[in-house]
C-alpha positions in Angstrom: -143.0 0.0 253.1 -139.4 -0.4 251.8 -140.4 -3.2 249.4 -143.2 -1.0 248.0 -140.8 1.8 247.3 -138.4 -0.6 245.8 -141.1 -2.1 243.6 -142.2 1.3 242.4 -138.7 2.3 241.5 -138.1 -1.0 239.8 -141.2 -0.6 237.6 -140.3 3.0 236.8 -136.8 2.0 235.8 -138.2 -0.8 233.6 -140.6 1.7 231.9 -137.6 4.0 231.2 -135.5 1.1 229.7 -138.4 -0.8 227.9 -137.9 0.8 224.5 -134.2 0.1 224.5 -134.7 -3.5 225.6 -137.4 -3.9 222.9 -135.1 -2.4 220.3 -132.2 -4.7 221.3 -134.3 -7.8 221.2 -136.0 -6.9 217.9 -132.6 -6.2 216.3 -131.0 -9.4 217.5 -134.1 -11.5 216.5 -134.7 -10.0 213.0 -133.3 -10.7 209.6 -134.6 -7.4 208.2 -134.0 -4.8 210.9 -130.2 -4.9 210.5 -128.0 -2.3 208.9 -126.7 -5.1 206.7 -127.7 -8.6 205.6 -127.9 -11.5 208.0 -124.4 -13.0 208.3 -124.1 -16.0 206.0 -122.5 -18.0 208.8 -125.7 -17.9 210.8 -127.8 -19.2 207.9 -125.2 -21.9 207.2 -125.0 -23.0 210.8 -128.8 -23.2 211.2 -129.2 -25.1 208.0 -126.5 -27.5 209.2 -128.4 -28.1 212.4 -131.6 -28.7 210.5 -129.8 -31.2 208.2 -128.4 -33.0 211.2 -131.9 -33.2 212.8 -133.3 -34.6 209.5 -130.3 -37.0 209.2 -130.9 -38.4 212.7 -134.7 -38.5 212.5 -135.2 -35.7 215.1 -138.6 -34.1 214.2 -139.3 -32.5 217.6 -139.3 -28.7 216.8 -138.4 -27.9 220.4 -135.1 -29.8 220.0 -134.2 -27.9 216.8 -135.2 -24.6 218.5 -133.0 -25.4 221.5 -130.0 -26.3 219.3 -130.3 -23.0 217.5 -130.8 -21.1 220.8 -127.8 -22.7 222.4 -125.4 -22.1 219.6 -126.1 -18.4 218.9 -128.3 -16.4 221.3 -127.4 -18.2 224.5 -123.7 -18.7 223.7 -122.9 -15.4 222.0 -125.5 -12.7 222.6 -126.1 -13.3 226.3 -122.3 -13.0 226.9 -122.3 -9.7 225.0 -125.3 -8.4 226.9 -123.9 -9.3 230.3 -120.4 -8.1 229.5 -120.5 -5.0 227.3 -116.9 -4.2 228.3 -115.9 -7.1 226.0 -117.0 -5.0 223.1 -116.9 -1.4 224.3 -114.2 0.4 226.3 -116.4 1.1 229.3 -116.4 0.4 233.1 -119.3 -1.8 234.2 -120.4 -0.8 237.7 -122.2 -3.3 240.0 -125.5 -1.5 239.5 -125.1 -1.8 235.7 -124.1 -5.4 236.1 -127.3 -6.1 238.1 -129.5 -4.4 235.5 -127.8 -6.2 232.6 -128.2 -9.5 234.4 -132.0 -8.9 234.4 -132.0 -8.1 230.7 -129.8 -11.2 230.0 -132.1 -13.4 232.0 -135.1 -12.1 230.1 -133.2 -12.8 226.8 -132.5 -16.4 228.0 -136.2 -16.9 229.0 -137.3 -15.7 225.6 -135.2 -18.4 223.9 -136.6 -21.2 226.1 -139.4 -23.4 224.8 -140.7 -24.3 228.2 -143.4 -22.4 230.0 -142.3 -20.3 233.0 -144.6 -20.8 235.9 -144.4 -17.8 238.2 -145.9 -17.2 241.6 -145.7 -14.8 244.5 -142.4 -16.3 245.6 -140.7 -15.9 242.1 -137.8 -13.5 242.0 -138.6 -9.9 241.1 -136.4 -10.0 238.0 -138.5 -12.9 236.6 -141.7 -11.1 237.4 -140.6 -7.8 235.9 -140.6 -9.0 232.3 -143.2 -11.9 232.7 -145.8 -10.2 230.5 -143.2 -9.3 227.8 -141.6 -12.8 227.4 -144.4 -14.3 225.3 -144.0 -11.5 222.8 -140.2 -12.0 222.8 -140.7 -15.7 222.3 -142.7 -15.0 219.2 -139.9 -12.9 217.9 -137.4 -15.7 218.4 -139.7 -18.2 216.6 -140.2 -15.8 213.8 -136.4 -15.2 213.5 -135.7 -18.9 213.2 -138.5 -19.4 210.7 -137.3 -16.4 208.6 -133.7 -17.8 208.5 -135.1 -21.2 207.4 -136.9 -19.5 204.5 -133.8 -17.7 203.2 -132.1 -19.3 200.1 -129.7 -22.1 200.9 -126.0 -21.1 200.7 -123.9 -22.7 198.0 -120.2 -22.6 198.8 -117.9 -22.2 195.8 -116.2 -25.4 194.8 -118.3 -27.7 197.0 -120.4 -28.9 194.0 -117.3 -30.4 192.5 -116.6 -32.6 195.5 -117.3 -36.3 195.2 -120.6 -37.6 196.7 -122.7 -34.5 196.2 -122.6 -30.8 197.2 -122.0 -29.1 200.5 -120.3 -29.7 203.7 -121.0 -33.4 204.1 -119.0 -34.1 200.9 -116.2 -31.9 202.1 -116.2 -33.9 205.4 -116.1 -37.2 203.5 -113.2 -36.0 201.4 -111.2 -34.8 204.4 -111.9 -38.1 206.2 -110.8 -40.1 203.2 -107.6 -38.0 203.0 -106.9 -38.6 206.7 -107.5 -42.3 206.4 -105.2 -42.6 203.3 -102.5 -40.6 205.1 -102.8 -42.8 208.2 -102.5 -45.9 206.1 -99.4 -44.7 204.3 -97.8 -43.7 207.6 -98.6 -47.2 209.1 -97.1 -48.9 206.0 -93.9 -46.8 206.4 -93.6 -47.7 210.0 -94.0 -51.4 209.3 -91.4 -51.3 206.5 -89.0 -49.6 209.0 -89.7 -52.3 211.6 -89.1 -55.1 208.9 -85.8 -53.4 207.8 -84.5 -53.2 211.4 -85.6 -56.8 212.1 -83.8 -58.0 208.9 -80.7 -56.1 209.8 -80.6 -57.7 213.3 
């Protein structure tokens, strides 16, 4: 009897919050439903991950999807969803914390590429959004595809770097500078050792 009352209240609460959860997920997983354009850093980061996958011959789309999920939604947005007090000056009660944990878990499941097998023994928070997760997964996939279709970012000055345009050339230049600086430092140390040996 108690579990039936609990389940009814749980479903009623989910129904009340459903629109807000949908709005949140649609905003986070959209390049067009934002008040401003998609931050360039996200496009740059996702293009970098795709370049690294191409460079290392990783053609499994699940791996690329997981990389992108781990670096933005699961590292940043989940933390904000579970801890709104990081962003807003609010007190988070234990009840609010429990509710936000369910939303955050749903968010994490939406970013996963694996199928979730649920049964009668699955926790209620997993069962609560089980029918919604396939829809949310579609939003995540569309979001990543939309970002991939956006024009590539050209950073000012990078086209003048040796070895081609973009971040790899910048990395090569920085590495060459470090190597040259290390070589000069090593030569100075050896000269100092030779001088002190000659004086002795």
